[in-house]
C-alpha positions in Angstrom: 38.9 112.3 46.3 36.7 114.4 44.0 36.8 117.3 46.4 40.6 117.5 46.0 40.2 117.7 42.2 37.5 120.4 42.6 39.7 122.4 45.0 42.6 122.1 42.6 40.5 123.3 39.8 39.3 126.4 41.8 42.8 127.2 42.8 44.1 126.8 39.2 41.3 129.1 37.9 42.1 131.7 40.6 45.8 131.6 39.6 44.9 132.0 35.9 43.0 135.2 36.9 46.2 136.5 38.5 48.1 135.6 35.4 45.6 137.3 33.1 45.7 140.4 35.3 49.5 140.4 35.1 49.6 140.1 31.3 46.7 142.4 30.4 47.2 145.3 32.9 50.7 146.0 31.7 52.2 145.3 35.1 55.9 144.5 34.9 57.7 141.7 36.7 61.4 141.8 35.9 62.0 138.4 37.5 59.3 136.8 35.4 60.6 138.4 32.2 64.0 137.0 32.8 63.0 133.3 33.0 63.1 131.6 29.7 61.2 128.6 31.0 58.0 130.7 31.4 58.2 131.8 27.7 58.8 128.2 26.5 55.9 127.0 28.6 53.5 129.5 27.0 54.9 128.5 23.5 54.3 124.8 24.3 50.7 125.4 25.4 50.0 127.5 22.4 51.3 124.7 20.2 49.2 122.1 21.9 46.1 124.4 21.6 46.8 125.0 17.9 47.1 121.3 17.3 43.5 120.8 18.3 42.6 122.1 14.8 44.1 119.0 13.2 44.0 116.4 15.9 42.9 112.9 15.0 41.5 112.4 18.6 37.9 112.9 19.6 37.2 116.4 21.0 36.7 115.1 24.6 40.0 113.1 24.5 41.8 116.1 23.0 40.5 118.5 25.6 41.5 116.0 28.4 45.0 115.7 27.0 45.3 119.5 26.6 44.2 119.9 30.3 46.9 117.4 31.3 49.6 119.3 29.4 48.4 122.6 30.8 49.6 121.7 34.3 52.9 123.3 33.1 51.2 126.6 33.8 51.5 125.8 37.5 55.2 126.6 37.2 54.7 130.0 35.7 51.8 130.8 38.1 54.0 130.0 41.2 56.7 132.4 39.9 54.1 135.1 39.6 52.3 134.4 43.0 55.6 134.1 45.0 56.5 137.8 45.0 59.7 138.0 47.1 62.4 135.9 48.8 60.5 135.7 52.0 57.4 134.1 50.4 59.7 131.7 48.6 61.3 130.7 51.9 57.8 130.1 53.3 56.9 127.9 50.3 60.1 125.9 50.8 59.4 125.5 54.5 56.0 124.0 53.6 57.9 121.7 51.1 60.3 120.7 53.9 57.5 119.8 56.3 55.3 118.0 53.8 58.2 115.9 52.4 59.4 115.2 55.9 56.0 113.8 56.8 55.9 111.9 53.5 59.4 110.3 53.9 58.8 109.5 57.6 55.4 107.9 56.8 57.0 105.5 54.3 59.5 104.3 56.8 56.8 103.9 59.5 54.8 101.8 57.1 57.9 99.7 56.2 58.2 99.0 59.9 54.8 97.5 59.9 52.7 100.3 61.2 49.7 102.1 59.5 49.4 105.8 59.1 45.9 107.2 58.8 46.7 109.5 55.8 48.1 106.7 53.5 45.7 106.4 50.6 47.5 103.7 48.5 46.5 100.1 48.6 48.6 98.2 51.1 49.9 94.8 50.1 52.9 92.6 51.0 54.9 93.8 48.0 54.4 97.5 48.3 53.8 98.1 52.0 55.8 101.3 52.2 54.0 103.3 49.4 52.1 106.2 51.0 50.2 107.7 48.0 49.6 106.6 44.4 52.3 104.1 43.2 55.9 103.3 43.9 56.9 104.9 40.6 55.5 108.3 41.7 56.9 108.0 45.2 60.4 107.1 44.1 60.6 110.0 41.7 59.2 112.4 44.4 61.6 111.1 47.0 64.6 111.5 44.6 63.7 115.1 43.8 62.9 115.9 47.5 66.2 114.4 48.6 68.0 116.8 46.2 66.1 119.8 47.4 66.5 118.9 51.1 70.2 118.2 50.7 71.3 121.2 48.7 69.2 123.7 50.6 69.8 122.2 54.1 71.8 125.3 55.1 68.7 127.4 54.4 67.3 126.0 57.6 70.2 126.6 60.1 68.5 125.0 63.0 67.3 122.0 61.0 70.1 121.4 58.6 70.9 118.0 60.1 67.2 117.0 59.9 67.1 118.1 56.2 70.3 116.1 55.5 69.0 113.0 57.4 65.7 113.2 55.5 67.5 113.4 52.2 69.5 110.3 53.0 66.4 108.5 54.2 64.6 109.3 51.0 67.3 107.8 48.8 67.7 104.8 51.0 64.0 104.2 50.9 64.1 104.2 47.1 67.1 101.9 46.8 66.4 99.4 49.5 62.6 99.3 49.9 61.0 100.1 46.6 60.6 98.3 43.3 60.8 101.3 40.8 63.6 100.9 38.3 63.1 104.5 37.1 63.3 105.5 40.8 66.7 103.7 41.1 68.1 105.7 38.1 66.7 109.0 39.5 68.2 108.3 43.0 71.6 107.4 41.4 71.5 110.6 39.3 70.9 112.7 42.4 73.7 110.9 44.3 76.1 111.3 41.4 75.4 115.0 40.9 75.8 115.7 44.7 79.1 113.9 44.8 80.5 115.4 41.6 79.8 118.9 42.9 81.8 118.1 46.0 84.9 117.2 44.0 87.6 120.0 43.5 87.2 121.6 40.1 90.5 120.4 38.7 89.2 116.8 39.2 85.7 117.4 38.1 86.0 116.0 34.6 87.6 112.7 35.9 84.9 112.5 38.6 82.2 112.5 35.9 83.5 109.1 34.8 84.6 107.6 38.1 81.7 108.6 40.4 78.9 107.2 38.3 80.7 103.9 38.0 81.3 103.7 41.8 77.7 104.7 42.7 76.2 102.3 40.2 78.4 99.5 41.4 77.7 100.2 45.1 74.0 100.6 44.6 73.8 97.3 42.6 75.9 95.3 45.0 74.1 96.7 48.1 70.5 96.4 47.0 68.9 93.0 46.4 65.8 94.7 45.0 67.9 96.6 42.5 69.6 93.4 41.4 66.3 91.6 41.0 64.6 94.4 39.1 67.6 94.8 36.8 67.6 91.1 36.0 63.9 91.2 35.4 64.2 94.1 33.0 66.9 92.3 31.0 64.8 89.2 30.9 61.7 91.1 29.8 63.6 93.0 27.1 65.1 89.8 25.7 61.7 88.2 25.7 60.3 91.1 23.7 63.2 91.0 21.2 62.8 87.2 20.7 59.1 86.8 20.9 57.6 90.3 20.6 55.9 89.8 24.0 54.4 93.1 25.3 52.7 91.7 28.4 55.5 92.7 30.7 56.4 96.2 31.9 59.6 96.4 29.8 57.9 94.6 26.9 55.0 97.1 26.8 57.4 100.0 26.9 59.5 98.7 24.1 56.5 98.0 22.0 54.8 101.3 22.7 58.1 103.2 21.8 58.3 101.2 18.6 54.7 102.1 17.6 55.4 105.7 18.7 58.3 106.0 16.3 56.2 104.5 13.5 53.4 107.0 14.3 55.9 109.9 14.2 57.1 108.8 10.8 53.6 109.2 9.5 53.3 112.8 10.5 56.9 113.9 11.3 56.5 117.7 11.1 53.2 118.6 12.9 52.2 115.3 14.5 48.8 113.8 14.9 47.5 116.5 17.3 47.0 116.7 21.0 45.5 113.6 22.6 46.0 111.4 19.5 48.7 109.1 20.8 46.4 106.1 21.5 44.4 106.4 18.4 47.5 106.7 16.2 49.3 103.6 17.6 46.1 101.6 17.7 45.6 102.3 14.0 49.1 100.9 13.4 48.6 98.0 15.8 45.5 96.7 14.0 43.1 94.1 15.4 45.1 93.4 18.6 45.2 97.1 19.6 42.7 96.9 22.5 44.5 93.8 23.8 47.9 95.6 23.8 47.0 99.2 24.7 43.7 98.6 26.5 40.2 99.9 25.7 39.6 103.6 25.3 41.8 106.4 24.0 43.6 107.7 27.1 46.8 105.6 27.2 50.3 106.9 26.8 53.7 105.5 25.7 55.4 105.8 29.1 57.9 108.1 27.4 57.3 111.9 27.4 59.5 112.7 24.5 57.8 110.2 22.2 54.3 111.3 23.5 55.0 114.9 22.4 56.6 113.6 19.2 53.5 111.7 18.2 51.2 114.7 19.1 53.3 117.5 17.7 55.8 115.8 15.5 59.5 116.6 15.7 58.5 120.1 16.8 57.0 118.6 20.0 60.1 116.7 20.9 62.2 119.8 20.3 59.8 121.8 22.5 60.3 119.4 25.4 64.0 119.6 24.9 63.8 123.4 24.8 61.9 123.3 28.1 64.6 121.3 29.7 67.3 123.6 28.3 65.4 126.7 29.5 65.2 125.3 33.0 68.9 124.6 33.0 69.6 128.0 31.6 67.5 129.7 34.3 69.0 127.6 37.1 72.5 128.7 36.1 71.5 132.3 37.2 70.8 131.3 40.8 73.0 131.2 43.9 74.8 127.9 44.2 72.4 126.0 46.6 69.3 126.8 44.6 71.1 126.2 41.4 72.2 122.7 42.4 68.8 121.8 43.8 67.1 123.0 40.6 69.5 121.2 38.3 69.0 118.0 40.3 65.2 118.2 40.1 65.5 118.8 36.3 67.7 115.7 36.1 65.1 113.6 38.0 62.4 115.0 35.7 64.4 114.0 32.6 65.0 110.5 33.9 61.2 110.2 34.6 60.4 111.4 31.1 62.7 108.9 29.5 60.8 105.9 30.9 57.4 107.4 31.7 55.1 110.2 30.7 56.0 112.0 34.0 54.8 115.5 33.0 51.6 114.2 31.4 50.6 112.1 34.4 48.6 113.7 37.1 50.3 113.4 40.5 54.0 113.3 39.5 53.5 115.9 36.8 52.0 118.3 39.4 54.8 117.6 41.8 57.5 118.5 39.2 55.7 121.7 38.1 55.1 122.9 41.7 58.7 122.0 42.9 60.4 123.6 40.0 58.0 126.6 40.3 59.0 127.2 43.9 62.7 126.7 43.2 62.6 129.1 40.2 60.8 131.7 42.4 63.3 131.2 45.2 66.2 131.6 42.8 65.0 134.6 40.8 63.6 136.5 43.7 66.8 136.1 45.7 68.9 137.0 42.6 66.8 140.2 42.2 67.3 141.1 45.8 71.1 140.8 45.5 71.1 142.2 42.0 72.9 139.2 40.7 74.4 139.2 37.2 74.5 136.3 34.7 77.4 134.0 35.2 80.3 134.8 33.0 81.0 131.3 31.9 79.2 127.9 32.2 82.1 126.6 34.3 81.6 129.2 36.9 77.8 128.6 36.9 78.3 124.9 37.5 80.7 125.3 40.3 
């Protein structure tokens, strides 16, 4: 798939040219200037670039890590390139079609049929994963379900199709897949959708009741969820008792522990971009390669800790600032786009809690592109209708 990577590089460079033209020719874009997320992204990338002056990682590893973090620019570039509400609707229509094919393909594969565009390795355990891994697919399906559900009225003739695809995506995650992070993301999307349907006077109570009901229903109704939950508890207990890091949960717990230790060594500015593996391997000692693998390109399966090791507490705060800015920007939008954006942000946060979802290639690109399209749709529509900022958070979250 080298040609795909090359095409992505060419497209990215072309978009950077557009960004440079926008910044250096003095052209004004009121919509872009109002989005805090764009400013935070530029600050984040400047911080990672600056950290290359003190990074402990080899230059090639540092550059690779910086390139991975730089995918955040995709979000800003899409806001620039999508110039009006019509173009945003076209982008969302492409999203609708592509995710519809993706979701349908997984169900076709689950029924025992092959689809020619499936690139993942097919085996008896994961026979409904179309691309990459079940982890990527479940997070993508969770975010796609949120977008399709909350924006279903944007496609009047296809609103039932959008709603059906949203339900099919979440059902696929909960009943066919193995991803524990995907389960949490799906449940988060369900909880938010249900809470928003509750009358405002009962909204506070629903924040307690609905998560309990959804969690209980999902657990009792899904054998896979029960099995994976029991497996996670067993693996965690094994790590606590024996320090075994050979399992999925054991590795995460061990990597998180080493990450906190690495952060403690350089709490303010971190070890520099690309330095996570070298930092934790230094702490691990002789068994480092056995635990974290050979090479220097691993990650802790936790985005907040990854940024914390590379940039210190500042890095973790920058990631939190990115999340806060996305929420702040979403609160400006009309209700359907607002809810879709907030739901995708929630899925992203869940992914970042248990994986390095923004740092990883496929799923990181998906989040940046999806959020970029949603921000463009929201801000361009807001400009067209000359929307004002919500007076209170309660009105914004309605």
